[in-house]
Structures are given as C-alpha cells and as structure tokens.
N, C-alpha and C positions, 0 to 999 in steps of 0.2 A: 504494500500500500504506500504509494507516493515515491517509490524508489526511482522510477523512470522520470518523474517530475523533477526531483532534486538533481538528477544527473544532467538534465537538459536546461533547467532554469535556475540560475543562481538566486533569483529572488525567492523562489520556493524553498531552496535549501536554507536560506537565511532565516526564514520563518521557523523551520524546524530547529535550527541551532539556537535561536532565541528562546523557543519554547522549552528546550531541554534545560537551559540555564534557569529558567523561571520555575519549572515544575520539579526539577531534580530527577527526572525520569529519562532513561535512555531511549527516547522516542524513535529515533531513526533506526536503531537496531531492532526494536520491537516491531515497528511498522514494516521494515524491509525484510526482516528475517523470521520474526516470531520469537518464541513459540506462540501459536494461536491461543492457547489456553491462558497465557499471561496477558496477551493483548486484549482478550475478551473480558477481562476483569473490568468492572465499570470504573474503578479508580484509575485505570490505565487508558481504557477505551475513550473516556470523555476528553481528556486533553489531547489524545492522539487524533480523534475525529475532528475536533475543533481546529487543531493545527493543520491537518490535511486540507480542510475546507479553506482556511485562510491562505494556505500555500497555493491552492488552485487559483484563487482570486488574485494573488500576487503575480503568479506566472501569466495570467491572462491580461494583466495590466488594465488599460483603459477600457477594454471591451466589456468588462463586468463592473466598471465603476459607475457610480451615480444611478443606481436602480430606481425605478419609480415606486416599486413595492418590494418588501422583503418579508419572508416568513420562514420558519424552520420548525420541524417536529421535535419537541422535547429539547434535547441538547441543542438541536439546530437553531432554536430561538436565540441562543447566544451568538451564533454565527450571523444571524439576521441583524441583530443589534450592532454587532461589530461592523458589518457591511454598511450599515446606515450611519456610522460614525457616533453612535451613542456611547461607545467606549473604545479605547485603543486595544491593540493586540495583547500587550502585556497584561492589562487588566482582565481581558477575556481568559487568558491562560490561567491566571491566578484563580479566577472564579470557578472555572470548570474543573481545575485540579482539586480545589477544596470541595466542590459539589460532588465530584466522583468519590473522594475519600469518605465523606460523610454518608453518602448513599450506600457505599460498600459496607460501612460499619452497621448501618441500620438493617441492611439486607442480611448480614451475618448474624445479627442478634436474634432474629425470628425466622425459622424455616418458612420460606415463602417463594412465590413465583408468579408467572403470568401465563395465560392460555388464550390463544386467538380462536374466536368462534366465527364461523363462516355461515352466512345465510340468514342472519338474524337482524331485526331492526332494534332500535334502542329500547323500546318497551319490552320486547322479548328478552333481550339481554339483561335488563334490570330484573325481570321476573326470575330468570335463571339464577342470578346472584342471590336473590332472596331465598330461593329454594335450596341452593347448594351451600350457603354460608353455614347454616346450622350453628349459629352462635359465634362463628369466626369471622374474620375480616375477608370480604370478597366484594369487589366493586368493579364497575366499568371504568377502565383506565385510559383507553385510547379509542376514539371514534375515527378510524383511519379513512374509510371510504364506504360507499354503499355495500352493505353485506359483510363488512369486516370490522369487528369490535374486539378489543383485547380486554380480558378480565384480569384483575390483579388482586392477590390476597395470600392468605396463609396456604401452605403447601397442600394440606388435606382438603381444604375448601376448593382449591384449583383442581385437584384430582377429581373431586366429586362433580364439579362443574363440567369437566371434560367427559365424564361418564354419563351425566344427565343430558348433555347438550343435544344429542340426536333426538331424544324423545321430546325435548322442549322446542323443537323446530329447526335446529341448526343442521346444515348440510354436513359439517364436520367441525371438530375441535382439535387444535394443535397446541400442545404445551410448548412454550418458548424457552430457549436456552438463555436465560437471563439470571442475574445474580439474585434478584429479589422482587418484591411487590412494589414496583415503581408507580408513582402517581396514585398512591393510596395512603390511608391513615398510618400504615406501617412505616412510612417515611417521615412521620412527625418528629422523631428525635433528630433526624438530619435537618429538617426545616428549622427546628429550634436553634440549633447551632449555626446554621447557615445565615440566619437573620442577622447575626452580629457581623458576619463577613460582608453581606450586602450593605449594611449600614455604613461601612467605611468607604463605599464607592461613590464618587461624584459623577453620576451619569450625565450625559448631555442630551439635549433634544435630538431625536433621530432626524436625519436629513431627508428621509422619505417615509412613506407609510410603512410601519412595521406592525404585524399582527401578533397579538398575544394568544398563546395556546389555550388559556383558561376560558376565554369568552369569544374568541375569533373576531375581536374588534381591534382597531388601531390603538396604539398607545397615544394618549392625548398629549403627554409631555414626559420629560425625564423624571418627573416626580412620581409617575406611576410604575416605573420599571422595577424597582426593588420589590414592591409589594406583589406584583404579578409574577415575577420570577420565583418568589417564595411560595406563592399559592400553587404554582405549577408542580411543585414537588409532591403535593398531597391531593391535587385535584386532577380530573381527567383532561387529556389532551384532545381538543376538538379540531382535529386536523381536517376532516372532511369539510367542516364549516369554514375553516380558513381558506381552503381551496375554492369553495363556492363563492366566498367573498371576492377573492382575486379574479375569478372568472367573470363575475358580474361587473368588474371594473373595465373590462375590455378584452380579456382573453389572451394576453401574452404579447410577445413571446416570453416563455419561461426558460430559466436556466437552473438546473440542479447542479450544485457544486458539492464536492466531497467524495468519499470513497464508495461509490455505488450508484444504483439506479432505482432504489426503493420508492422514492417519492414520485418519480415519473410513472412507475407502475401503478401506484395508488391513484394518481391524477387521471390516468387513462381509464380507470374504473368509473370516474365521474364524467369524463368527456373524452372519448377516444380521439377526437380530432384536435386536441390541444397541441399547439406548437411547443414542444419541450426538447431542449438540448441538454444532454448529460455531459458535464465537463468534469471528468474524474481521473484523467491520466494525461500524460504528455502529448500523445497523438491527438486527443480531443482538444487540448489547449491550442495546439498548432493549427488544427483545422479551424477552430473558432477565430483565432487571430488572423489567419489567412483570408478569412471571409469578411474581415472588418472593413 
C-alpha cells in the first residue's frame, strides 16, 4: 500500500516520512511490506490510511486541490477535513494516531465486533438489533448504501444477529474482520479520553462543504468539528445519506483517494452512472494528472 506512490512521487514519500516522525510508527515498512495482521490493527491502520490518502493528494498536486465538497467514511472524515484545510497534516496524524490507540484499547476491553447485513432497510435492521441484543450492546453502526447496514456490538450479540438475520429478512450476514464494536456505546471510554485530545485542537473553517458522518449535513463552522468528530465514535455513520446529499448537489465528478475502491463500490449501489475516479496508486495519479 503506497509503495509505488512513494517510489515515483517525492511529495508522497515526504508525507509518509513526516507521519512516521509524528506517530512513532514504522508506517512505510508496515504499508509496503506488512505483516497484514499488524497493519490491520486499528491503532496502526488509522494513521496508515490517513497518511496514504494524504500522500495520494500530495502526489496529484493541483488536480485534487480546492474541492467543492469533501466527505469521508468514519476515519475518512479526517481526510475530508484535512483536504478542506480545517486542519494541517501534522494535526491530522496526531488525531488519528490517538483515535486509533484509544479505539484499540476500548475494543480490547470488551469482546466485540461488527457484522454486515445485506438486504435489509433501516427499520428491519433496528428490529434485528432489538431481537438479537438480549441485554447486550448491539446497534446499527454504518448505513453504507441501499441494502447494506453494519451492526456493531458485543461478540455474542453479533453472533446471534448473524444467525437470526436470514429469518429476519436479510439476504445474508457477514461478520467483519475488525478489532471491535466501532460506532457504538462500547467506544464510550475512547470518546471520553479523546474529548481532551480534540479540545486542544484549533480547527479552522473548512474551505469547502464538508459533510459530517453523524447527520450527513455540512459543518457550519470550525466550532462544530470537535463535537461531531467525538459523536462519530459512538454514533452511526450515515454514509448513504452523505452520498445522497452530494449527488443532489450536482452529481460529480467524484474522486476517491486512499488505498482502495470501497467507496466507489458503495456509491455505484446508489447510482450506477456516477462519474467516480479511484486514485489509489501511482499509475492512477499519473493518469489523473495527464488528463488535467
């Protein structure tokens, strides 16, 4: 992840080098070589993904500068705020490193997880949570796209939800390989500690419209950022609604930056004709800048 980008673009490598100094993590070694198990830990993955996304933007230069709108799913909201100038890169790395560390601690404290249910609407998914919780924590955590909702909670509750999902109307249920129950009340200990971290950041007003995960609405000002980022830890991510908002503003073009194509896939489930370009490697950056 990011190796070809850093080999070809000095600006991208500079982002990784700066992030390593700030985070204290060997991000280039982990991103380029693995092992995957260590890179997948949320305390490592969060600064790694944020850095990779910023490195793509740095390599692309002016082509991705000054967006009209910016949004990101969960951790990606930090990239969106960075892209909009609400915080600098160093601040972003510090925040996501602390966020990842605190979320890893909360995930380790209580056996928990997440399960994706396919083919349900919000009302059905909420009903499944009530049925499968049986006194434990189980909530809807991600509204990703039509027919794909992720549940989050204690491990046994997630297991019961996966077993009950077909009878409750789901086409299928897939347990996710994640550290814990993100975007649920089980992240409250992380949120409590992260509040002090956010309190020390002087955010700036975004230079473009940036959508918040918790309500799919634009940030009104810099004064809203800390509270909404904090709420995001324990409240559901309304990504489908974020995309629907963006589509209603004119429909693109859209650029997904970072290590993958997940958001493009989700967006196509909302509107197959959306003009989306995934910029996730050196050849994609080269093609993007060549067409500038």
